[in-house]
Backbone as numpy.savetxt, mean C-alpha at the origin, in Angstrom:
# Nx Ny Nz CAx CAy CAz Cx Cy Cz
-6.90 6.25 -4.10 -8.18 7.14 -5.11 -9.51 5.82 -5.18
-10.61 6.26 -4.82 -11.61 5.51 -5.10 -11.88 5.17 -6.81
-12.10 4.09 -6.78 -12.73 3.84 -8.00 -13.88 3.44 -8.08
-14.73 3.45 -9.44 -15.97 3.58 -9.35 -16.34 2.13 -9.11
-15.76 0.99 -9.61 -16.08 0.08 -9.45 -15.88 -0.96 -8.11
-15.22 -0.29 -7.20 -14.50 -0.86 -5.91 -15.89 -0.89 -5.21
-16.28 -1.66 -4.58 -17.55 -1.84 -3.69 -17.11 -2.17 -2.07
-15.92 -2.88 -1.92 -15.79 -3.38 -0.84 -15.01 -2.45 -0.10
-15.33 -2.28 1.61 -14.73 -1.52 2.33 -13.14 -1.40 2.39
-12.84 -0.32 2.42 -10.93 -0.26 2.63 -10.27 0.34 3.82
-9.26 0.07 3.85 -8.54 0.12 5.71 -8.85 2.30 5.86
-8.83 2.29 6.94 -9.07 3.95 6.96 -8.06 4.00 8.21
-6.72 3.55 8.14 -5.51 3.65 8.96 -5.13 5.26 8.81
-5.65 6.08 7.55 -5.20 7.25 7.56 -6.00 8.43 8.36
-6.99 7.93 9.37 -7.95 8.85 9.89 -7.43 9.87 10.75
-6.07 9.74 11.16 -5.82 10.84 12.05 -5.01 11.83 10.98
-4.66 11.46 9.81 -4.07 12.62 8.41 -5.09 13.30 8.58
-6.50 12.80 8.23 -7.67 13.83 7.65 -7.73 14.53 8.93
-7.77 14.25 10.25 -7.92 14.81 11.18 -6.84 16.39 11.44
-5.59 15.98 11.11 -4.74 17.07 10.82 -4.78 17.51 9.65
-5.37 17.46 9.00 -5.28 18.27 7.59 -6.59 19.37 7.43
-7.61 18.99 8.62 -8.70 19.71 8.67 -8.29 20.50 9.67
-7.43 20.38 10.91 -7.01 21.44 11.54 -6.14 22.55 10.85
-5.34 22.07 10.22 -4.37 22.75 9.17 -5.34 23.85 8.15
-6.49 23.36 7.77 -7.28 23.99 6.87 -8.56 25.10 7.57
-8.18 24.86 8.89 -9.17 25.60 9.96 -10.62 25.12 10.21
-11.09 24.15 9.94 -12.19 23.30 10.29 -12.28 22.24 10.99
-13.58 21.84 11.73 -13.59 20.95 12.67 -13.98 19.38 11.93
-13.51 18.47 11.73 -13.88 17.40 11.17 -14.74 16.38 11.81
-14.79 16.40 13.15 -16.09 15.71 13.49 -16.99 15.79 13.15
-17.88 16.72 13.43 -18.99 16.88 12.69 -19.12 16.14 11.34
-18.09 15.89 10.42 -18.47 15.62 9.23 -18.87 14.05 9.03
-17.60 13.42 9.90 -17.39 12.25 10.57 -18.90 11.57 11.23
-19.62 12.54 11.81 -20.78 12.18 12.68 -21.73 11.77 11.63
-22.01 12.79 10.82 -23.14 13.29 9.66 -22.81 11.90 9.00
-21.85 11.82 8.52 -21.62 10.34 7.68 -21.56 9.01 8.17
-21.62 8.78 9.87 -21.49 7.50 10.13 -20.02 6.67 10.22
-19.09 7.97 10.18 -17.57 7.07 10.26 -17.04 7.12 11.69
-16.74 5.95 11.65 -16.37 5.14 12.91 -14.62 5.84 12.90
-14.75 6.49 14.60 -13.17 6.88 14.51 -12.79 6.79 16.01
-12.46 5.11 15.69 -11.45 4.60 16.92 -10.43 4.25 16.77
-9.22 5.27 17.49 -7.91 4.98 17.37 -7.31 3.96 18.11
-8.13 3.65 19.24 -7.81 2.07 19.78 -7.62 1.12 18.82
-8.40 0.94 17.86 -8.37 -0.24 16.67 -8.29 0.30 15.35
-7.35 1.34 15.50 -7.43 1.61 13.81 -6.65 1.00 12.83
-5.58 -0.30 13.25 -5.40 -0.87 12.43 -6.58 -1.87 11.57
-7.98 -1.83 12.54 -8.95 -2.70 11.96 -10.15 -2.03 11.48
-9.77 -0.41 11.15 -10.95 0.31 11.12 -10.87 0.42 9.27
-12.19 0.45 9.06 -12.47 0.24 7.48 -13.60 1.41 7.13
-13.77 1.96 5.62 -14.73 2.77 5.50 -14.94 2.48 4.02
-16.38 2.64 3.84 -16.67 2.47 2.53 -16.38 3.52 1.78
-15.90 3.22 0.23 -15.56 4.00 -0.69 -16.75 5.19 -0.70
-18.15 4.75 -0.88 -19.04 6.02 -1.19 -18.71 7.28 0.05
-18.74 6.54 1.49 -18.54 7.51 2.88 -16.95 8.14 2.39
-16.28 7.53 1.72 -14.76 8.39 1.84 -14.97 9.29 1.01
-15.68 9.17 -0.25 -16.00 10.59 -1.51 -16.57 11.35 -0.57
-17.61 11.06 -0.01 -18.41 12.07 0.40 -18.14 13.13 1.60
-16.79 12.27 2.61 -15.95 12.70 3.23 -15.23 14.15 2.73
-14.69 13.49 1.52 -13.60 14.14 0.79 -14.43 15.53 0.25
-15.60 15.40 -0.20 -16.19 16.46 -0.54 -16.67 17.42 0.51
-17.22 17.28 1.49 -17.30 17.71 2.67 -16.17 18.50 3.21
-15.20 18.19 3.07 -13.69 18.53 3.34 -13.39 19.84 2.62
-13.32 19.69 1.17 -13.46 20.29 0.22 -14.05 21.52 0.47
-15.55 21.34 0.77 -16.52 22.73 1.04 -15.96 23.43 2.60
-15.73 22.58 3.36 -15.32 23.08 4.72 -14.50 23.91 4.66
-13.16 23.62 3.82 -11.97 24.33 4.05 -12.27 25.68 3.06
-12.02 26.85 3.81 -11.99 28.06 3.61 -10.73 28.95 3.51
-9.58 28.31 3.73 -7.97 28.75 3.46 -7.52 28.14 2.62
-7.31 26.74 2.47 -6.53 26.07 1.66 -7.32 25.18 0.82
-6.69 24.39 -0.36 -7.54 23.48 -0.89 -7.23 22.20 -0.02
-7.97 21.64 0.44 -8.30 20.12 1.35 -7.13 19.16 1.10
-7.54 18.81 -0.21 -6.70 17.60 -0.96 -5.37 17.86 -1.02
-4.70 19.17 -1.51 -3.58 19.15 -1.68 -2.93 19.15 -0.14
-3.44 19.67 0.94 -3.03 19.71 2.66 -2.76 18.22 2.78
-4.22 17.68 2.51 -4.24 15.96 2.88 -3.25 15.26 2.80
-2.51 15.38 1.68 -1.35 14.90 0.85 -0.36 15.66 1.46
0.22 16.71 1.74 1.14 17.33 2.24 1.51 17.14 3.81
0.33 16.68 4.59 0.50 16.10 5.90 0.43 14.90 6.07
0.61 13.82 4.92 0.44 12.62 4.99 1.90 12.28 5.62
1.89 11.31 6.84 3.21 10.79 7.34 2.67 9.47 7.98
3.87 8.15 7.65 3.43 6.84 8.17 3.49 7.02 9.86
2.53 7.63 10.29 2.42 7.98 11.49 2.11 6.41 12.43
1.21 5.71 11.66 1.13 4.30 12.10 1.64 3.16 11.64
2.80 3.69 10.47 3.53 2.40 9.79 4.57 3.01 9.88
5.58 3.26 10.55 6.87 3.72 10.92 7.95 3.09 10.20
7.68 2.06 10.14 8.57 0.86 9.52 8.59 1.22 8.02
7.50 1.66 7.53 7.34 2.01 6.11 8.14 3.39 6.00
8.08 4.60 6.96 8.55 5.87 6.84 10.08 5.44 6.60
10.70 4.58 7.88 11.98 4.11 7.55 12.53 3.72 6.70
11.89 2.55 5.72 11.97 2.05 4.89 12.36 3.00 3.64
11.49 4.24 3.38 11.67 5.21 2.42 12.50 6.03 2.96
12.84 6.58 4.28 13.79 7.37 4.35 15.14 6.89 4.17
15.45 5.89 4.00 16.98 5.01 4.20 16.95 4.40 2.61
16.29 4.44 1.73 16.15 3.71 0.57 17.61 4.46 -0.33
17.97 3.37 -0.72 19.32 3.41 -1.40 19.47 4.55 -2.84
17.71 4.45 -3.51 17.64 4.64 -4.95 16.19 5.18 -4.71
15.98 6.09 -5.48 14.06 6.02 -6.07 13.60 4.83 -6.35
14.15 4.32 -7.15 13.77 3.01 -7.82 13.21 2.08 -6.57
14.15 1.61 -5.67 14.08 1.09 -4.56 12.96 1.70 -3.63
12.65 2.62 -3.81 11.81 3.18 -2.85 10.31 3.31 -2.78
10.34 3.05 -4.48 9.00 3.05 -4.92 8.19 1.50 -4.64
9.12 1.04 -4.05 8.49 -0.48 -3.18 7.40 -0.11 -2.10
7.46 0.95 -1.82 6.33 1.43 -0.80 5.15 1.46 -1.21
4.83 1.76 -3.01 3.69 1.57 -3.27 2.90 0.52 -3.05
3.72 -0.87 -2.88 3.10 -1.98 -3.15 2.43 -1.81 -1.70
3.40 -1.36 -0.46 2.60 -1.64 0.87 1.52 -0.48 1.03
1.69 0.01 0.35 0.65 1.46 0.61 -0.82 0.48 0.03
-0.77 0.23 -1.27 -1.88 -0.66 -1.96 -2.46 -1.79 -1.05
-1.57 -2.65 -0.08 -1.73 -3.50 0.69 -2.40 -3.17 2.13
-1.72 -2.17 2.62 -2.31 -1.66 4.01 -2.97 -0.59 4.26
-3.08 0.79 3.28 -3.92 1.63 3.61 -5.01 2.00 2.11
-4.69 1.41 1.20 -5.79 1.93 0.04 -5.61 1.08 -1.19
-6.22 0.19 -1.31 -6.08 -1.15 -2.68 -6.13 -0.60 -3.77
-6.72 0.86 -4.21 -6.76 1.39 -5.51 -5.91 2.39 -5.91
-4.62 2.39 -4.67 -3.64 3.42 -5.34 -2.56 2.21 -5.97
-2.62 2.39 -6.96 -1.92 1.49 -7.74 -0.91 2.20 -8.64
0.03 2.48 -8.32 1.19 3.42 -8.82 2.37 2.45 -9.28
2.63 2.82 -10.75 3.79 1.95 -11.60 4.73 2.80 -12.25
6.09 2.04 -12.21 6.76 2.93 -12.98 6.64 2.53 -14.74
6.93 3.80 -15.19 6.97 3.42 -16.61 8.14 4.44 -17.38
8.95 3.62 -18.08 10.05 4.13 -18.45 10.38 4.27 -20.27
10.31 5.46 -20.74 10.41 5.62 -22.11 11.69 6.63 -22.66
12.51 6.34 -23.47 13.70 6.82 -23.59 14.57 7.29 -22.27
14.49 9.04 -22.24 15.24 9.73 -20.78 14.59 9.93 -19.62
13.04 9.37 -19.88 12.28 9.98 -19.11 11.59 8.75 -18.14
10.90 8.84 -16.91 10.55 7.70 -16.19 9.51 8.61 -15.64
8.33 7.30 -15.35 7.25 8.24 -14.62 6.30 7.44 -13.64
6.20 8.16 -12.59 5.33 7.06 -11.61 3.95 7.60 -12.06
3.35 6.32 -12.37 1.91 6.39 -13.13 1.03 6.07 -12.19
-0.19 6.64 -12.02 -1.52 5.99 -11.49 -1.87 5.35 -12.19
-2.08 4.01 -12.10 -2.76 2.91 -13.11 -4.39 3.23 -13.29
-5.06 3.04 -14.07 -6.85 2.96 -14.37 -6.84 4.23 -15.48
-7.71 3.88 -16.18 -8.14 4.30 -17.46 -9.43 4.98 -17.51
-10.40 4.94 -16.52 -11.62 5.12 -16.31 -11.84 6.68 -16.77
-13.14 7.15 -16.69 -13.39 8.30 -16.39 -13.21 9.45 -15.10
-12.86 10.23 -14.99 -12.02 10.58 -13.59 -13.75 11.78 -13.56
-13.83 11.43 -12.29 -15.26 12.27 -11.71 -14.74 13.13 -10.62
-15.39 14.29 -10.03 -14.65 15.16 -9.34 -14.29 14.71 -7.91
-14.94 13.79 -7.31 -14.50 13.02 -6.38 -12.72 12.48 -6.53
-12.56 11.71 -7.72 -11.43 11.19 -7.84 -10.36 12.04 -8.33
-10.79 13.21 -8.85 -9.88 14.57 -8.85 -9.18 14.77 -7.56
-9.85 14.87 -6.94 -9.59 15.56 -5.04 -8.55 14.24 -4.79
-8.83 13.35 -5.00 -7.74 11.75 -4.60 -6.63 12.07 -5.16
-7.15 12.06 -6.67 -5.39 12.22 -7.31 -4.72 13.43 -6.85
-5.45 14.27 -6.51 -4.34 15.69 -6.24 -3.83 15.14 -4.87
-4.60 14.67 -4.14 -4.06 14.40 -2.70 -2.86 13.29 -3.05
-3.15 12.41 -3.77 -2.00 11.58 -3.84 -0.66 12.17 -4.65
-0.77 12.82 -5.61 0.39 13.30 -6.18 0.79 14.50 -5.07
0.37 15.14 -4.04 0.92 15.77 -2.96 1.46 15.24 -2.06
1.33 13.95 -1.96 2.12 13.31 -0.83 3.29 12.52 -1.74
3.17 12.27 -2.98 4.48 12.15 -4.00 5.64 12.77 -4.08
4.97 14.01 -4.58 6.16 15.03 -4.61 6.43 15.62 -3.00
5.95 15.32 -2.27 6.47 15.79 -1.01 7.55 14.61 -0.47
7.03 13.34 -0.74 8.00 12.31 -0.43 9.30 12.34 -1.58
8.73 12.56 -2.59 10.63 12.99 -3.51 10.85 14.17 -3.17
10.61 15.13 -2.78 11.74 16.20 -2.40 12.31 15.90 -1.11
11.54 14.97 -0.13 12.42 14.52 1.13 13.66 13.89 0.37
13.35 12.80 -0.68 14.43 11.99 -0.71 15.54 12.60 -1.80
15.12 13.39 -2.71 16.18 13.85 -3.69 15.35 15.46 -4.05
15.82 16.65 -3.20 15.41 17.98 -3.62 15.47 18.16 -4.83
16.69 17.87 -5.39 17.10 18.61 -6.70 16.40 18.29 -7.57
15.73 16.72 -7.73 15.01 16.18 -8.75 13.82 17.33 -9.38
13.26 18.04 -8.20 12.20 18.82 -9.00 12.26 19.60 -9.93
13.56 20.16 -10.15 14.10 21.31 -11.05 13.83 20.44 -12.43
13.74 19.08 -12.56 13.52 18.49 -13.73 12.13 17.59 -13.87
11.53 18.07 -13.01 10.22 17.12 -12.76 8.93 17.71 -13.21
7.88 17.00 -13.47 6.55 17.86 -13.98 5.57 17.04 -13.63
4.34 17.64 -13.60 3.04 16.69 -13.66 2.23 16.60 -14.59
1.57 15.43 -14.91 0.59 15.11 -15.94 -0.88 14.60 -15.50
-2.00 15.15 -15.86 -3.08 14.78 -15.11 -4.07 14.65 -16.52
-4.85 13.53 -16.21 -5.94 13.38 -17.58 -6.89 13.87 -17.15
-7.27 14.61 -16.65 -8.63 15.27 -16.41 -8.26 16.92 -16.86
-9.05 17.26 -17.46 -9.28 19.16 -17.72 -9.13 19.90 -16.72
-8.35 20.99 -16.98 -8.13 21.84 -16.04 -9.22 22.45 -15.05
-9.24 22.27 -13.67 -10.46 22.84 -12.79 -10.54 24.42 -12.81
-11.46 24.75 -12.27 -11.81 26.16 -12.37 -10.32 26.81 -11.32
-9.97 26.32 -10.40 -8.52 26.65 -9.36 -7.65 26.02 -9.96
-7.24 25.66 -11.22 -6.12 25.38 -12.11 -4.60 25.99 -11.55
-4.99 27.09 -11.73 -3.62 28.21 -11.01 -3.01 27.86 -9.88
-3.65 27.24 -9.01 -3.22 26.77 -7.71 -2.58 25.73 -7.82
-2.40 24.84 -9.02 -1.80 23.61 -8.99 -0.09 24.12 -9.02
0.29 24.92 -9.74 1.87 25.08 -10.13 2.20 26.00 -9.04
1.31 26.87 -8.49 1.62 27.73 -7.37 1.79 26.60 -5.87
0.98 25.88 -5.84 1.08 24.74 -4.59 2.24 23.83 -5.05
2.10 23.04 -6.26 3.44 22.06 -6.45 4.92 22.43 -6.98
5.09 24.11 -7.40 6.38 24.38 -8.03 6.88 24.08 -8.94
6.38 22.93 -9.70 6.91 22.19 -11.11 5.93 22.53 -12.13
6.12 22.00 -13.17 5.59 22.20 -14.33 4.14 21.17 -14.36
2.96 22.01 -14.74 1.80 20.89 -14.48 0.87 20.90 -15.67
0.57 19.96 -16.46 -0.40 19.79 -17.81 -1.40 19.11 -17.57
-2.63 19.64 -17.94 -3.86 18.76 -17.98 -4.16 18.39 -19.11
-5.53 17.23 -19.18 -5.64 16.69 -20.40 -4.89 15.64 -21.19
-4.18 15.16 -20.21 -2.87 14.16 -20.60 -3.18 12.80 -20.48
-2.59 11.81 -21.43 -2.86 10.79 -21.17 -2.94 9.98 -20.18
-2.48 10.40 -19.42 -2.02 9.57 -17.81 -2.10 10.62 -16.91
-2.13 10.36 -15.18 -1.69 10.60 -14.07 -0.60 10.51 -13.78
0.24 11.50 -13.81 1.86 10.96 -13.72 2.73 11.75 -13.34
3.82 11.47 -12.19 4.94 12.53 -11.85 6.23 12.02 -13.10
6.42 12.94 -13.70 7.60 12.43 -14.71 8.98 12.89 -14.42
9.89 12.50 -14.34 11.16 12.75 -13.34 12.35 12.10 -14.65
13.53 12.61 -14.66 14.63 11.98 -15.55 14.85 10.85 -14.98
14.91 9.69 -16.29 15.11 8.35 -15.89 16.20 7.96 -15.33
17.21 8.59 -15.62 18.74 8.41 -15.21 18.55 8.42 -13.38
17.45 8.98 -12.86 17.33 9.69 -11.32 16.67 8.46 -10.53
16.39 7.76 -11.19 15.69 6.29 -10.66 16.82 5.30 -9.76
17.82 5.67 -10.48 19.07 4.67 -9.92 20.04 5.61 -9.83
19.88 6.78 -9.44 21.22 7.70 -9.00 21.18 7.41 -7.17
22.28 7.10 -6.77 22.13 6.92 -5.34 21.87 8.34 -4.33
21.02 7.75 -3.27 20.40 8.94 -2.67 21.06 9.23 -1.17
21.00 10.26 -0.85 21.77 10.58 0.50 21.62 10.15 1.49
20.48 9.76 2.02 19.78 9.09 3.02 20.01 7.66 3.16
20.93 7.15 2.23 20.86 5.87 2.16 21.14 5.07 3.45
20.78 3.84 3.95 21.60 3.38 5.18 20.79 2.00 5.08
21.69 1.15 4.46 21.52 -0.04 4.12 20.88 -1.07 5.41
21.42 -1.16 6.35 21.13 -1.81 7.49 19.61 -1.64 8.17
19.36 -0.39 8.18 17.98 0.10 8.66 17.12 -0.12 7.46
17.89 0.14 6.50 16.47 -0.18 5.29 16.21 -1.39 5.10
16.91 -2.68 5.23 16.72 -4.09 5.29 15.86 -4.39 6.49
16.41 -3.77 7.43 15.19 -4.35 8.56 14.24 -3.43 8.60
13.83 -2.74 8.13 12.55 -1.90 8.17 11.18 -2.85 6.99
12.20 -3.24 5.84 11.75 -4.23 5.03 10.95 -5.61 5.16
12.11 -5.93 6.38 11.84 -7.51 7.00 10.50 -6.99 7.89
10.50 -5.95 8.77 9.55 -5.78 9.66 8.13 -5.07 9.05
8.05 -4.73 7.95 6.80 -4.47 7.34 6.20 -5.60 6.49
7.20 -6.63 6.09 6.86 -7.88 5.11 6.38 -8.88 6.51
6.76 -8.67 7.68 5.98 -9.61 8.93 5.01 -9.31 9.06
4.41 -7.42 9.16 3.10 -6.74 9.32 2.55 -7.88 8.18
2.80 -7.70 7.04 1.99 -7.79 5.75 1.34 -9.03 5.90
2.40 -10.26 6.44 2.32 -11.71 6.56 0.81 -11.76 7.65
0.92 -11.20 8.35 0.07 -11.23 9.62 -1.39 -10.59 9.34
-1.33 -10.32 8.25 -2.61 -9.28 7.70 -3.68 -10.04 6.83
-4.73 -10.62 7.58 -5.41 -11.42 6.78 -6.24 -10.54 5.42
-6.44 -11.02 4.32 -7.31 -10.30 3.70 -8.88 -10.66 4.26
-9.69 -9.51 3.81 -11.09 -9.40 4.30 -12.25 -9.91 3.29
-11.79 -9.40 2.16 -13.03 -9.69 1.01 -12.59 -10.43 0.19
-13.56 -11.14 -0.88 -12.98 -11.47 -2.15 -12.54 -12.93 -2.05
-11.76 -13.09 -3.13 -11.22 -14.48 -3.60 -10.09 -15.15 -2.78
-9.47 -14.07 -2.70 -8.14 -13.76 -1.94 -8.79 -14.39 -0.22
-9.70 -13.29 -0.04 -10.21 -13.86 1.50 -10.62 -15.29 1.79
-11.15 -15.82 0.53 -11.80 -17.18 0.82 -10.91 -18.25 0.65
-9.56 -17.87 -0.37 -8.57 -19.06 -0.15 -7.94 -19.09 0.79
-7.45 -17.78 1.65 -6.80 -17.27 2.69 -7.49 -18.62 4.00
-8.56 -18.58 3.89 -9.39 -18.81 5.16 -9.30 -20.54 4.73
-9.57 -21.28 3.49 -9.40 -22.28 3.37 -7.83 -23.02 3.90
-6.74 -22.03 3.66 -5.49 -22.33 4.31 -5.25 -22.60 5.41
-6.07 -21.50 6.33 -6.09 -21.77 7.80 -6.76 -22.59 8.07
-7.81 -23.01 7.89 -8.54 -24.21 8.31 -7.99 -25.46 7.79
-7.28 -25.53 6.81 -6.80 -26.87 6.43 -5.07 -26.74 5.77
-4.27 -26.42 6.73 -3.24 -25.88 6.35 -2.32 -26.80 5.39
-2.70 -28.22 5.16 -2.41 -29.23 4.86 -2.31 -29.05 3.37
-3.15 -28.19 3.01 -3.76 -27.96 1.47 -2.70 -26.96 0.57
-1.49 -26.15 1.99 -0.67 -25.28 1.14 0.40 -25.80 0.28
0.63 -27.44 0.83 1.45 -28.40 -0.31 1.23 -29.14 -1.37
-0.34 -28.88 -1.54 -1.25 -29.69 -2.76 -0.94 -29.31 -3.81
-0.88 -28.05 -4.31 -0.88 -27.63 -5.38 -1.89 -26.95 -5.88
-2.14 -25.93 -6.72 -3.15 -25.45 -7.39 -4.67 -26.25 -7.54
-4.02 -27.37 -8.67 -5.22 -28.08 -9.06 -5.99 -28.62 -7.91
-5.35 -28.97 -7.04 -6.33 -29.86 -5.51 -7.00 -28.72 -5.20
-6.12 -27.45 -4.84 -7.05 -26.43 -4.13 -8.07 -25.75 -4.90
-7.69 -25.49 -6.32 -9.05 -24.95 -7.04 -10.22 -26.06 -7.02
-9.76 -27.21 -7.11 -11.26 -28.46 -6.86 -11.76 -28.21 -5.77
-10.96 -27.82 -4.60 -11.55 -27.47 -3.37 -12.48 -26.61 -3.32
-12.10 -25.52 -4.34 -12.93 -24.61 -4.28 -13.85 -24.52 -5.18
-14.09 -25.55 -6.17 -15.30 -25.87 -6.92 -14.90 -25.04 -8.32
-13.63 -24.75 -8.71 -13.03 -23.68 -9.58 -12.11 -24.55 -10.87
-11.78 -23.92 -12.01 -11.12 -24.56 -12.63 -9.46 -23.89 -12.54
-8.48 -24.71 -12.37 -7.09 -24.01 -11.93 -7.02 -22.83 -12.92
-7.26 -22.56 -14.27 -6.80 -21.60 -14.79 -7.81 -20.50 -14.44
-8.97 -20.84 -14.12 -9.95 -19.58 -13.83 -9.74 -19.23 -12.53
-8.77 -20.07 -11.45 -8.63 -19.26 -9.90 -7.34 -18.72 -10.41
-6.33 -18.98 -11.31 -5.37 -18.07 -11.67 -5.71 -16.67 -12.34
-6.70 -16.90 -13.51 -7.10 -15.64 -13.78 -7.72 -14.59 -12.60
-9.01 -15.02 -11.84 -9.44 -14.19 -10.66 -8.66 -13.72 -9.96
-7.45 -14.52 -9.46 -6.31 -14.14 -8.51 -5.39 -12.92 -9.38
-5.35 -12.84 -10.53 -4.60 -12.14 -11.54 -5.14 -10.70 -11.30
-6.68 -11.06 -11.32 -7.50 -9.73 -11.58 -7.42 -8.90 -10.21
-7.26 -9.77 -9.33 -7.10 -9.02 -7.91 -5.67 -8.37 -7.65
-5.14 -8.67 -8.59 -3.44 -7.93 -8.33 -2.48 -9.14 -7.51
-2.81 -10.55 -7.64 -2.45 -11.70 -6.98 -1.68 -12.42 -7.68
-0.79 -13.49 -6.98 -0.61 -14.90 -7.73 -0.90 -15.81 -6.75
-0.82 -17.23 -7.06 -1.54 -18.00 -6.34 -0.21 -18.48 -5.57
1.00 -18.11 -5.95 2.29 -19.04 -4.91 2.62 -17.58 -4.15
1.96 -16.23 -4.18 1.98 -14.96 -3.31 0.91 -15.16 -2.02
-0.24 -15.98 -2.36 -0.96 -16.06 -1.02 -0.61 -17.24 -0.54
0.06 -18.23 -1.14 0.46 -19.48 -0.22 2.07 -19.06 1.02
2.62 -18.18 -0.07 3.86 -17.98 0.82 3.24 -16.84 2.04
2.20 -16.18 1.87 1.75 -14.99 2.84 1.10 -16.06 4.09
0.37 -16.95 3.59 -0.64 -17.43 4.61 0.64 -18.69 5.57
1.32 -19.44 4.43 2.50 -19.97 5.43 3.66 -19.38 6.11
3.50 -17.95 6.06 4.83 -17.02 6.62 3.82 -16.61 7.88
2.46 -15.97 7.86 1.35 -15.72 9.16 1.39 -17.07 9.79
1.16 -18.06 9.41 1.04 -19.24 10.04 2.51 -19.91 10.60
3.24 -19.52 10.35 4.56 -19.68 10.88 5.38 -18.85 12.25
4.87 -17.48 11.87 4.92 -16.43 12.97 4.19 -16.79 14.08
3.09 -17.00 13.96 2.15 -17.67 15.04 2.55 -18.96 16.10
2.97 -19.76 14.88 3.56 -20.97 15.57 4.54 -20.53 16.55
5.73 -20.03 16.10 6.83 -19.88 16.51 7.15 -19.22 17.91
5.49 -18.39 18.11 5.42 -17.89 19.61 5.48 -18.67 20.30
5.17 -19.98 20.36 5.12 -20.82 21.10 6.79 -21.78 21.39
7.00 -21.67 22.07 8.70 -22.07 22.26 8.44 -23.39 21.96
7.63 -24.16 22.48 7.37 -25.84 22.31 7.09 -26.46 20.87
7.08 -25.33 19.99 6.61 -25.98 18.54 7.76 -26.37 18.04
7.54 -28.11 17.31 8.52 -28.48 16.91 8.95 -28.38 15.17
9.98 -28.12 14.92 10.14 -27.07 13.64 9.90 -28.04 12.52
10.39 -29.51 12.73 9.84 -30.30 11.53 8.41 -30.68 11.76
7.64 -30.71 12.60 6.17 -30.90 12.54 5.67 -29.59 12.01
5.92 -28.45 12.16 5.32 -27.32 11.58 5.68 -27.30 10.10
7.22 -27.97 9.86 7.36 -27.59 8.36 6.40 -28.53 7.42
6.30 -29.65 7.86 5.17 -30.53 7.47 4.00 -30.24 7.78
3.48 -29.54 8.59 1.96 -29.11 9.21 1.60 -27.74 7.90
2.76 -27.29 7.28 2.83 -26.06 6.06 2.65 -26.51 4.91
2.89 -27.79 4.79 3.20 -28.46 3.80 4.46 -28.64 2.73
5.73 -28.38 3.52 6.79 -28.34 2.83 7.23 -29.71 2.93
8.48 -29.78 1.86 8.84 -31.07 1.50 9.67 -31.60 2.92
10.27 -30.60 3.38 11.15 -31.34 4.64 11.63 -29.60 5.48
12.38 -29.59 6.63 12.80 -28.67 7.37 13.41 -27.82 6.93
14.56 -28.38 5.88 15.29 -27.41 5.43 14.71 -26.59 4.32
13.54 -27.10 3.56 12.91 -26.13 2.88 12.15 -24.62 3.38
11.76 -25.77 4.51 10.85 -24.71 5.12 11.78 -23.38 5.79
12.89 -23.60 6.03 13.97 -23.05 6.37 14.13 -21.96 5.66
14.16 -22.58 4.62 14.88 -21.79 3.26 13.48 -20.36 3.04
12.67 -20.91 3.20 11.57 -20.07 2.66 11.41 -19.01 3.74
11.51 -19.61 5.09 10.97 -18.40 6.41 12.52 -17.47 6.37
13.27 -18.02 5.96 14.81 -17.14 5.95 14.66 -15.58 4.56
14.06 -16.63 3.41 13.74 -15.39 2.30 12.76 -14.41 2.96
11.47 -14.75 3.53 10.64 -14.06 4.11 11.10 -12.75 5.13
11.74 -13.59 6.28 12.09 -12.62 7.59 13.40 -12.38 7.36
14.50 -12.51 6.73 15.78 -12.50 6.55 16.68 -13.21 7.84
15.64 -14.24 8.58 16.46 -15.26 9.59 15.93 -16.12 9.58
16.44 -17.19 10.05 16.59 -18.67 10.04 15.18 -18.88 11.33
13.97 -19.55 11.19 13.02 -19.97 12.24 13.29 -19.70 13.82
14.63 -20.71 13.73 15.51 -20.71 15.13 15.54 -19.52 15.92
16.40 -18.39 15.05 16.91 -17.14 15.02 15.81 -16.26 15.67
14.76 -16.32 14.85 13.27 -15.74 14.93 12.82 -15.94 16.45
12.59 -17.28 16.74 12.30 -17.73 18.10 13.06 -17.04 19.25
14.30 -17.03 18.82 15.30 -16.96 19.98 15.45 -15.31 20.11
15.20 -14.62 19.35 14.53 -13.37 19.42 13.39 -12.89 20.09
12.46 -13.64 19.95 11.18 -13.07 20.70 11.36 -13.53 21.95
12.31 -14.42 22.69 12.44 -15.05 23.56 13.24 -14.03 24.73
13.94 -13.30 23.90 14.92 -12.32 24.54 14.51 -11.06 25.16
């Protein structure tokens, strides 16, 4: 969901989903994209971005163009991880709903940084809540509708019986088409609530799911985390920090005080600004180390001792432990797999 204060371009890997939803709603989305100057390059989809204003304008245009169904509902209903199949596999093989919610962290990283879903638990109820308490505009409402349409869809896929005890809450006043909500979602819906959330019985978060498949689930998680590690940040302080590490990997082992000084910041300021971007210093260091290690291990001549030192580890054993934690296999095993 676009947030008013977010000005950086965001990934647009969901472009095919928009095209599919428009087709279901009975209109051609190409003229809308052309009018708004939105690039449509499927060959480089992973690099595609879109500005928040353009995304909001596209949503409003699609809502206006749809004559048969409410476009945001269809956009959420037709969403699938077509270009991120490992996330789809992770979700489908999750042992519990609580474990499945890990997907929201990846969605925020790979699809939309403004989708910040958190679990809130109180008494015998739990809620998947969309963070953010600002005023909700018309455009925001459409994206909230789309997001919860997708959440309900995947919730039914994982645990169809849970919807009999589920309900939806929205912070905004009932729109003039409010009757369409319960007809579409088929669960109780309340407006003018303190939060935007899907509420379910708390006990269901940890109840076993029938689709659980531990081996595939673990493999999918490793593949997604590898992809995240290889993905550079495009903007902001995190991008600056990653660029410094890429240029001078030795800084990875020097500690936050040295790195903050290199950036001209006080260590507490660096920590605070990273926290403002929902990141930690250790998380950035791990991600860059993992990315650089993945690149280096593609070369069969890479010496693991020198690689460990280059990435700022105290010794090879520390590097091996860290790489195993990130990928599930040792550096040597990872390289052997690539050579097979």
